[in-house]
C-alpha positions in Angstrom: 121.0 141.3 74.3 122.0 144.8 73.4 120.2 146.8 70.7 123.3 148.8 70.0 125.4 148.1 66.8 128.7 146.4 67.4 131.7 148.6 68.0 133.5 149.7 64.8 136.4 147.3 65.1 134.6 144.4 66.7 134.3 142.6 63.4 136.3 144.9 61.1 140.0 144.4 60.5 142.5 147.2 60.6 143.6 148.4 57.1 147.3 147.9 58.0 148.1 144.2 57.8 151.0 144.4 60.3 148.7 146.1 62.9 145.9 143.6 62.3 148.4 140.7 62.8 149.5 142.3 66.1 145.8 142.7 67.1 144.9 139.1 66.2 147.9 137.7 68.1 146.9 139.6 71.2 143.2 138.8 70.9 144.1 135.1 70.7 145.7 135.3 74.1 143.0 137.3 75.9 140.2 135.3 77.4 136.6 136.5 77.3 135.2 137.5 80.8 131.7 136.2 80.0 132.6 133.0 78.1 134.0 129.8 79.6 137.6 130.8 78.9 137.2 131.3 75.2 139.6 133.7 73.5 138.0 137.0 72.5 139.0 136.4 68.9 136.6 133.5 68.8 133.8 134.8 71.1 130.5 136.1 69.9 129.8 137.8 73.3 129.2 141.5 73.1 131.9 142.2 75.6 134.4 140.3 73.5 133.5 142.4 70.5 134.0 145.5 72.6 137.4 144.2 73.7 138.4 143.4 70.0 137.5 147.0 69.1 139.5 148.4 72.0 142.6 146.3 71.1 142.4 147.3 67.4 141.8 151.0 68.2 144.7 151.1 70.6 147.0 149.3 68.2 145.9 151.7 65.4 146.8 154.6 67.7 150.4 153.2 68.1 150.3 151.3 71.4 152.2 148.0 71.6 150.4 144.7 72.4 152.4 144.6 75.7 151.1 148.0 76.7 147.5 147.0 75.8 147.8 143.7 77.7 149.2 145.5 80.8 146.2 147.9 80.6 143.7 145.1 80.3 145.2 143.2 83.2 145.2 146.4 85.4 141.6 147.0 84.4 140.0 143.5 84.3 142.5 141.4 86.3 
């Protein structure tokens, strides 16, 4: 287990409801790499929290869910 605090947006929603809805929709479709196929939105794994943070941060910066998903597939397979 890590002693580091969770990433900012691992458990914190975005202030913009539309952006948060986009993030949640995407998180529900991305599977956690360390869990047995569990969606990252439901996983308590540290990596899943990091991925939730990454998705929320990128959506907040203006990326589309499709762009983020393509990046995740390129990076993680």
